[in-house]
N, CA, C, O and CB atoms as a CASP TS submission, in Angstrom:
PFRMAT TS
TARGET T0000
AUTHOR 0000-0000-0000
METHOD Language model
MODEL 1
PARENT N/A
ATOM      1  N   MET     1       0.824  -1.206   0.000  1.00  0.00           N
ATOM      2  CA  MET     1       0.000   0.000   0.000  1.00  0.00           C
ATOM      3  C   MET     1       0.863   1.263   0.000  1.00  0.00           C
ATOM      4  O   MET     1       1.930   1.292   0.614  1.00  0.00           O
ATOM      5  CB  MET     1      -0.935   0.002   1.213  1.00  0.00           C
ATOM      6  N   THR     2       0.403   2.289  -0.681  1.00  0.00           N
ATOM      7  CA  THR     2       1.183   3.518  -0.753  1.00  0.00           C
ATOM      8  C   THR     2       1.043   4.317   0.533  1.00  0.00           C
ATOM      9  O   THR     2       0.061   4.194   1.266  1.00  0.00           O
ATOM     10  CB  THR     2       0.747   4.362  -1.954  1.00  0.00           C
ATOM     11  N   LYS     3       2.045   5.131   0.780  1.00  0.00           N
ATOM     12  CA  LYS     3       1.997   5.984   1.968  1.00  0.00           C
ATOM     13  C   LYS     3       1.979   7.439   1.545  1.00  0.00           C
ATOM     14  O   LYS     3       2.254   7.759   0.389  1.00  0.00           O
ATOM     15  CB  LYS     3       3.198   5.706   2.903  1.00  0.00           C
ATOM     16  N   GLY     4       1.656   8.319   2.478  1.00  0.00           N
ATOM     17  CA  GLY     4       1.684   9.747   2.196  1.00  0.00           C
ATOM     18  C   GLY     4       0.349  10.272   1.697  1.00  0.00           C
ATOM     19  O   GLY     4      -0.698   9.661   1.910  1.00  0.00           O
ATOM     20  N   PRO     5       0.407  11.422   1.025  1.00  0.00           N
ATOM     21  CA  PRO     5      -0.821  12.088   0.559  1.00  0.00           C
ATOM     22  C   PRO     5      -1.680  11.208  -0.334  1.00  0.00           C
ATOM     23  O   PRO     5      -2.908  11.264  -0.267  1.00  0.00           O
ATOM     24  CB  PRO     5      -0.470  13.349  -0.186  1.00  0.00           C
ATOM     25  N   ALA     6      -1.035  10.385  -1.181  1.00  0.00           N
ATOM     26  CA  ALA     6      -1.809   9.528  -2.083  1.00  0.00           C
ATOM     27  C   ALA     6      -2.688   8.566  -1.296  1.00  0.00           C
ATOM     28  O   ALA     6      -3.843   8.333  -1.653  1.00  0.00           O
ATOM     29  CB  ALA     6      -0.874   8.744  -3.017  1.00  0.00           C
ATOM     30  N   ALA     7      -2.132   8.008  -0.224  1.00  0.00           N
ATOM     31  CA  ALA     7      -2.906   7.074   0.593  1.00  0.00           C
ATOM     32  C   ALA     7      -4.075   7.786   1.261  1.00  0.00           C
ATOM     33  O   ALA     7      -5.180   7.248   1.337  1.00  0.00           O
ATOM     34  CB  ALA     7      -2.010   6.414   1.653  1.00  0.00           C
ATOM     35  N   VAL     8      -3.822   9.001   1.745  1.00  0.00           N
ATOM     36  CA  VAL     8      -4.895   9.766   2.389  1.00  0.00           C
ATOM     37  C   VAL     8      -5.995  10.079   1.384  1.00  0.00           C
ATOM     38  O   VAL     8      -7.180   9.946   1.689  1.00  0.00           O
ATOM     39  CB  VAL     8      -4.344  11.072   3.003  1.00  0.00           C
ATOM     40  N   LEU     9      -5.596  10.497   0.180  1.00  0.00           N
ATOM     41  CA  LEU     9      -6.591  10.806  -0.855  1.00  0.00           C
ATOM     42  C   LEU     9      -7.404   9.575  -1.211  1.00  0.00           C
ATOM     43  O   LEU     9      -8.621   9.654  -1.380  1.00  0.00           O
ATOM     44  CB  LEU     9      -5.909  11.363  -2.111  1.00  0.00           C
ATOM     45  N   THR    10      -6.728   8.431  -1.326  1.00  0.00           N
ATOM     46  CA  THR    10      -7.423   7.192  -1.664  1.00  0.00           C
ATOM     47  C   THR    10      -8.436   6.846  -0.581  1.00  0.00           C
ATOM     48  O   THR    10      -9.568   6.464  -0.878  1.00  0.00           O
ATOM     49  CB  THR    10      -6.420   6.037  -1.850  1.00  0.00           C
ATOM     50  N   ARG    11      -8.022   6.983   0.679  1.00  0.00           N
ATOM     51  CA  ARG    11      -8.918   6.662   1.786  1.00  0.00           C
ATOM     52  C   ARG    11     -10.121   7.599   1.776  1.00  0.00           C
ATOM     53  O   ARG    11     -11.257   7.166   1.968  1.00  0.00           O
ATOM     54  CB  ARG    11      -8.175   6.755   3.134  1.00  0.00           C
ATOM     55  N   LEU    12      -9.862   8.887   1.550  1.00  0.00           N
ATOM     56  CA  LEU    12     -10.964   9.850   1.526  1.00  0.00           C
ATOM     57  C   LEU    12     -11.916   9.561   0.373  1.00  0.00           C
ATOM     58  O   LEU    12     -13.133   9.663   0.530  1.00  0.00           O
ATOM     59  CB  LEU    12     -10.424  11.281   1.415  1.00  0.00           C
ATOM     60  N   ALA    13     -11.367   9.202  -0.782  1.00  0.00           N
ATOM     61  CA  ALA    13     -12.206   8.901  -1.937  1.00  0.00           C
ATOM     62  C   ALA    13     -13.074   7.678  -1.661  1.00  0.00           C
ATOM     63  O   ALA    13     -14.229   7.620  -2.083  1.00  0.00           O
ATOM     64  CB  ALA    13     -11.341   8.673  -3.188  1.00  0.00           C
ATOM     65  N   GLN    14     -12.512   6.701  -0.951  1.00  0.00           N
ATOM     66  CA  GLN    14     -13.274   5.486  -0.652  1.00  0.00           C
ATOM     67  C   GLN    14     -14.407   5.773   0.329  1.00  0.00           C
ATOM     68  O   GLN    14     -15.455   5.130   0.264  1.00  0.00           O
ATOM     69  CB  GLN    14     -12.351   4.403  -0.083  1.00  0.00           C
ATOM     70  N   THR    15     -14.210   6.731   1.236  1.00  0.00           N
ATOM     71  CA  THR    15     -15.266   7.054   2.187  1.00  0.00           C
ATOM     72  C   THR    15     -16.333   7.935   1.545  1.00  0.00           C
ATOM     73  O   THR    15     -17.389   8.161   2.136  1.00  0.00           O
ATOM     74  CB  THR    15     -14.679   7.748   3.415  1.00  0.00           C
ATOM     75  N   GLY    16     -16.062   8.434   0.336  1.00  0.00           N
ATOM     76  CA  GLY    16     -17.051   9.224  -0.373  1.00  0.00           C
ATOM     77  C   GLY    16     -16.957  10.711  -0.093  1.00  0.00           C
ATOM     78  O   GLY    16     -17.796  11.477  -0.566  1.00  0.00           O
ATOM     79  N   ASP    17     -15.953  11.140   0.668  1.00  0.00           N
ATOM     80  CA  ASP    17     -15.821  12.565   0.976  1.00  0.00           C
ATOM     81  C   ASP    17     -14.934  13.229  -0.071  1.00  0.00           C
ATOM     82  O   ASP    17     -13.793  13.596   0.205  1.00  0.00           O
ATOM     83  CB  ASP    17     -15.238  12.777   2.401  1.00  0.00           C
ATOM     84  N   GLY    18     -15.476  13.375  -1.273  1.00  0.00           N
ATOM     85  CA  GLY    18     -14.694  13.909  -2.384  1.00  0.00           C
ATOM     86  C   GLY    18     -14.265  15.354  -2.180  1.00  0.00           C
ATOM     87  O   GLY    18     -13.158  15.732  -2.563  1.00  0.00           O
ATOM     88  N   ALA    19     -15.139  16.174  -1.576  1.00  0.00           N
ATOM     89  CA  ALA    19     -14.808  17.585  -1.381  1.00  0.00           C
ATOM     90  C   ALA    19     -13.590  17.730  -0.476  1.00  0.00           C
ATOM     91  O   ALA    19     -12.703  18.542  -0.737  1.00  0.00           O
ATOM     92  CB  ALA    19     -16.007  18.344  -0.785  1.00  0.00           C
ATOM     93  N   LEU    20     -13.557  16.938   0.584  1.00  0.00           N
ATOM     94  CA  LEU    20     -12.423  16.997   1.502  1.00  0.00           C
ATOM     95  C   LEU    20     -11.154  16.530   0.807  1.00  0.00           C
ATOM     96  O   LEU    20     -10.078  17.088   1.022  1.00  0.00           O
ATOM     97  CB  LEU    20     -12.690  16.144   2.752  1.00  0.00           C
ATOM     98  N   ALA    21     -11.284  15.501  -0.031  1.00  0.00           N
ATOM     99  CA  ALA    21     -10.122  14.992  -0.765  1.00  0.00           C
ATOM    100  C   ALA    21      -9.585  16.059  -1.714  1.00  0.00           C
ATOM    101  O   ALA    21      -8.373  16.240  -1.829  1.00  0.00           O
ATOM    102  CB  ALA    21     -10.490  13.713  -1.550  1.00  0.00           C
ATOM    103  N   LEU    22     -10.489  16.767  -2.395  1.00  0.00           N
ATOM    104  CA  LEU    22     -10.059  17.827  -3.313  1.00  0.00           C
ATOM    105  C   LEU    22      -9.384  18.958  -2.551  1.00  0.00           C
ATOM    106  O   LEU    22      -8.378  19.504  -3.004  1.00  0.00           O
ATOM    107  CB  LEU    22     -11.256  18.370  -4.112  1.00  0.00           C
ATOM    108  N   THR    23      -9.937  19.309  -1.393  1.00  0.00           N
ATOM    109  CA  THR    23      -9.337  20.364  -0.579  1.00  0.00           C
ATOM    110  C   THR    23      -7.941  19.961  -0.143  1.00  0.00           C
ATOM    111  O   THR    23      -7.010  20.765  -0.198  1.00  0.00           O
ATOM    112  CB  THR    23     -10.210  20.671   0.646  1.00  0.00           C
ATOM    113  N   PHE    24      -7.795  18.705   0.295  1.00  0.00           N
ATOM    114  CA  PHE    24      -6.488  18.206   0.728  1.00  0.00           C
ATOM    115  C   PHE    24      -5.503  18.242  -0.429  1.00  0.00           C
ATOM    116  O   PHE    24      -4.351  18.640  -0.253  1.00  0.00           O
ATOM    117  CB  PHE    24      -6.606  16.774   1.286  1.00  0.00           C
ATOM    118  N   ALA    25      -5.951  17.827  -1.617  1.00  0.00           N
ATOM    119  CA  ALA    25      -5.074  17.830  -2.790  1.00  0.00           C
ATOM    120  C   ALA    25      -4.660  19.259  -3.136  1.00  0.00           C
ATOM    121  O   ALA    25      -3.508  19.507  -3.492  1.00  0.00           O
ATOM    122  CB  ALA    25      -5.776  17.166  -3.998  1.00  0.00           C
ATOM    123  N   GLY    26      -5.596  20.188  -3.030  1.00  0.00           N
ATOM    124  CA  GLY    26      -5.283  21.587  -3.316  1.00  0.00           C
ATOM    125  C   GLY    26      -4.269  22.149  -2.336  1.00  0.00           C
ATOM    126  O   GLY    26      -3.348  22.864  -2.730  1.00  0.00           O
ATOM    127  N   LEU    27      -4.438  21.827  -1.054  1.00  0.00           N
ATOM    128  CA  LEU    27      -3.493  22.299  -0.037  1.00  0.00           C
ATOM    129  C   LEU    27      -2.115  21.713  -0.271  1.00  0.00           C
ATOM    130  O   LEU    27      -1.111  22.418  -0.164  1.00  0.00           O
ATOM    131  CB  LEU    27      -3.985  21.939   1.368  1.00  0.00           C
ATOM    132  N   ALA    28      -2.058  20.424  -0.590  1.00  0.00           N
ATOM    133  CA  ALA    28      -0.769  19.770  -0.833  1.00  0.00           C
ATOM    134  C   ALA    28      -0.093  20.386  -2.053  1.00  0.00           C
ATOM    135  O   ALA    28       1.116  20.618  -2.046  1.00  0.00           O
ATOM    136  CB  ALA    28      -0.955  18.245  -1.033  1.00  0.00           C
ATOM    137  N   GLY    29      -0.872  20.651  -3.099  1.00  0.00           N
ATOM    138  CA  GLY    29      -0.308  21.259  -4.300  1.00  0.00           C
ATOM    139  C   GLY    29       0.209  22.661  -4.029  1.00  0.00           C
ATOM    140  O   GLY    29       1.286  23.029  -4.496  1.00  0.00           O
ATOM    141  N   ALA    30      -0.559  23.450  -3.270  1.00  0.00           N
ATOM    142  CA  ALA    30      -0.134  24.810  -2.950  1.00  0.00           C
ATOM    143  C   ALA    30       1.132  24.794  -2.101  1.00  0.00           C
ATOM    144  O   ALA    30       2.022  25.623  -2.289  1.00  0.00           O
ATOM    145  CB  ALA    30      -1.252  25.565  -2.220  1.00  0.00           C
ATOM    146  N   ALA    31       1.209  23.850  -1.168  1.00  0.00           N
ATOM    147  CA  ALA    31       2.391  23.760  -0.306  1.00  0.00           C
ATOM    148  C   ALA    31       3.630  23.407  -1.116  1.00  0.00           C
ATOM    149  O   ALA    31       4.698  23.981  -0.904  1.00  0.00           O
ATOM    150  CB  ALA    31       2.174  22.719   0.800  1.00  0.00           C
ATOM    151  N   SER    32       3.491  22.463  -2.046  1.00  0.00           N
ATOM    152  CA  SER    32       4.650  22.068  -2.850  1.00  0.00           C
ATOM    153  C   SER    32       5.058  23.199  -3.791  1.00  0.00           C
ATOM    154  O   SER    32       6.248  23.397  -4.034  1.00  0.00           O
ATOM    155  CB  SER    32       4.341  20.789  -3.656  1.00  0.00           C
ATOM    156  N   LEU    33       4.082  23.947  -4.325  1.00  0.00           N
ATOM    157  CA  LEU    33       4.404  25.092  -5.181  1.00  0.00           C
ATOM    158  C   LEU    33       5.141  26.162  -4.386  1.00  0.00           C
ATOM    159  O   LEU    33       6.115  26.741  -4.867  1.00  0.00           O
ATOM    160  CB  LEU    33       3.125  25.681  -5.807  1.00  0.00           C
ATOM    161  N   ALA    34       4.674  26.420  -3.171  1.00  0.00           N
ATOM    162  CA  ALA    34       5.329  27.425  -2.330  1.00  0.00           C
ATOM    163  C   ALA    34       6.754  27.001  -1.989  1.00  0.00           C
ATOM    164  O   ALA    34       7.668  27.826  -1.982  1.00  0.00           O
ATOM    165  CB  ALA    34       4.523  27.656  -1.040  1.00  0.00           C
ATOM    166  N   ALA    35       6.939  25.711  -1.707  1.00  0.00           N
ATOM    167  CA  ALA    35       8.277  25.206  -1.388  1.00  0.00           C
ATOM    168  C   ALA    35       9.200  25.345  -2.590  1.00  0.00           C
ATOM    169  O   ALA    35      10.362  25.724  -2.443  1.00  0.00           O
ATOM    170  CB  ALA    35       8.209  23.736  -0.936  1.00  0.00           C
ATOM    171  N   ALA    36       8.689  25.038  -3.779  1.00  0.00           N
ATOM    172  CA  ALA    36       9.502  25.154  -4.994  1.00  0.00           C
ATOM    173  C   ALA    36       9.862  26.614  -5.261  1.00  0.00           C
ATOM    174  O   ALA    36      10.995  26.913  -5.640  1.00  0.00           O
ATOM    175  CB  ALA    36       8.752  24.559  -6.208  1.00  0.00           C
ATOM    176  N   ALA    37       8.912  27.516  -5.068  1.00  0.00           N
ATOM    177  CA  ALA    37       9.178  28.938  -5.285  1.00  0.00           C
ATOM    178  C   ALA    37      10.215  29.451  -4.293  1.00  0.00           C
ATOM    179  O   ALA    37      11.092  30.235  -4.659  1.00  0.00           O
ATOM    180  CB  ALA    37       7.883  29.754  -5.164  1.00  0.00           C
ATOM    181  N   ALA    38      10.120  29.012  -3.042  1.00  0.00           N
ATOM    182  CA  ALA    38      11.090  29.435  -2.029  1.00  0.00           C
ATOM    183  C   ALA    38      12.483  28.933  -2.375  1.00  0.00           C
ATOM    184  O   ALA    38      13.464  29.661  -2.225  1.00  0.00           O
ATOM    185  CB  ALA    38      10.677  28.930  -0.640  1.00  0.00           C
ATOM    186  N   ALA    39      12.571  27.687  -2.838  1.00  0.00           N
ATOM    187  CA  ALA    39      13.873  27.121  -3.206  1.00  0.00           C
ATOM    188  C   ALA    39      14.463  27.879  -4.393  1.00  0.00           C
ATOM    189  O   ALA    39      15.664  28.145  -4.428  1.00  0.00           O
ATOM    190  CB  ALA    39      13.740  25.616  -3.543  1.00  0.00           C
ATOM    191  N   LEU    40      13.616  28.227  -5.367  1.00  0.00           N
ATOM    192  CA  LEU    40      14.094  28.970  -6.534  1.00  0.00           C
ATOM    193  C   LEU    40      14.596  30.350  -6.135  1.00  0.00           C
ATOM    194  O   LEU    40      15.663  30.770  -6.583  1.00  0.00           O
ATOM    195  CB  LEU    40      12.982  29.099  -7.578  1.00  0.00           C
ATOM    196  N   SER    41      13.848  31.056  -5.307  1.00  0.00           N
ATOM    197  CA  SER    41      14.263  32.400  -4.904  1.00  0.00           C
ATOM    198  C   SER    41      15.546  32.336  -4.079  1.00  0.00           C
ATOM    199  O   SER    41      16.392  33.225  -4.176  1.00  0.00           O
ATOM    200  CB  SER    41      13.143  33.097  -4.101  1.00  0.00           C
ATOM    201  N   ARG    42      15.696  31.283  -3.264  1.00  0.00           N
ATOM    202  CA  ARG    42      16.920  31.123  -2.481  1.00  0.00           C
ATOM    203  C   ARG    42      18.110  30.910  -3.415  1.00  0.00           C
ATOM    204  O   ARG    42      19.185  31.471  -3.203  1.00  0.00           O
ATOM    205  CB  ARG    42      16.787  29.938  -1.491  1.00  0.00           C
ATOM    206  N   ARG    43      17.907  30.090  -4.453  1.00  0.00           N
ATOM    207  CA  ARG    43      18.986  29.821  -5.392  1.00  0.00           C
ATOM    208  C   ARG    43      19.372  31.090  -6.150  1.00  0.00           C
ATOM    209  O   ARG    43      20.553  31.350  -6.381  1.00  0.00           O
ATOM    210  CB  ARG    43      18.578  28.716  -6.375  1.00  0.00           C
ATOM    211  N   ARG    44      18.365  31.879  -6.536  1.00  0.00           N
ATOM    212  CA  ARG    44      18.640  33.112  -7.281  1.00  0.00           C
ATOM    213  C   ARG    44      19.410  34.106  -6.421  1.00  0.00           C
ATOM    214  O   ARG    44      20.354  34.736  -6.897  1.00  0.00           O
ATOM    215  CB  ARG    44      17.331  33.746  -7.775  1.00  0.00           C
ATOM    216  N   SER    45      19.016  34.251  -5.159  1.00  0.00           N
ATOM    217  CA  SER    45      19.690  35.213  -4.293  1.00  0.00           C
ATOM    218  C   SER    45      21.100  34.727  -3.946  1.00  0.00           C
ATOM    219  O   SER    45      21.982  35.544  -3.678  1.00  0.00           O
ATOM    220  CB  SER    45      18.871  35.446  -3.006  1.00  0.00           C
ATOM    221  N   ALA    46      21.323  33.423  -3.948  1.00  0.00           N
ATOM    222  CA  ALA    46      22.650  32.882  -3.634  1.00  0.00           C
ATOM    223  C   ALA    46      23.621  33.144  -4.779  1.00  0.00           C
ATOM    224  O   ALA    46      24.826  33.250  -4.554  1.00  0.00           O
ATOM    225  CB  ALA    46      22.565  31.370  -3.347  1.00  0.00           C
ATOM    226  N   ARG    47      23.110  33.251  -6.005  1.00  0.00           N
ATOM    227  CA  ARG    47      23.985  33.490  -7.159  1.00  0.00           C
ATOM    228  C   ARG    47      24.564  34.895  -7.151  1.00  0.00           C
ATOM    229  O   ARG    47      25.676  35.112  -7.632  1.00  0.00           O
ATOM    230  CB  ARG    47      23.223  33.260  -8.455  1.00  0.00           C
ATOM    231  N   ARG    48      23.809  35.862  -6.601  1.00  0.00           N
ATOM    232  CA  ARG    48      24.261  37.257  -6.650  1.00  0.00           C
ATOM    233  C   ARG    48      25.455  37.525  -5.769  1.00  0.00           C
ATOM    234  O   ARG    48      25.939  38.655  -5.713  1.00  0.00           O
ATOM    235  CB  ARG    48      23.148  38.170  -6.253  1.00  0.00           C
TER
END
């Protein structure tokens, strides 16, 4: 069985709470985007 967000999404989908699963997926996506943006800005400022 998979672990992490995928497992949580699968469990939520099986219980029928699709709205909560979508919200969780959106939060996870936003968090990963923010982390990537922070890493990029850190790399850019380190080059200067």
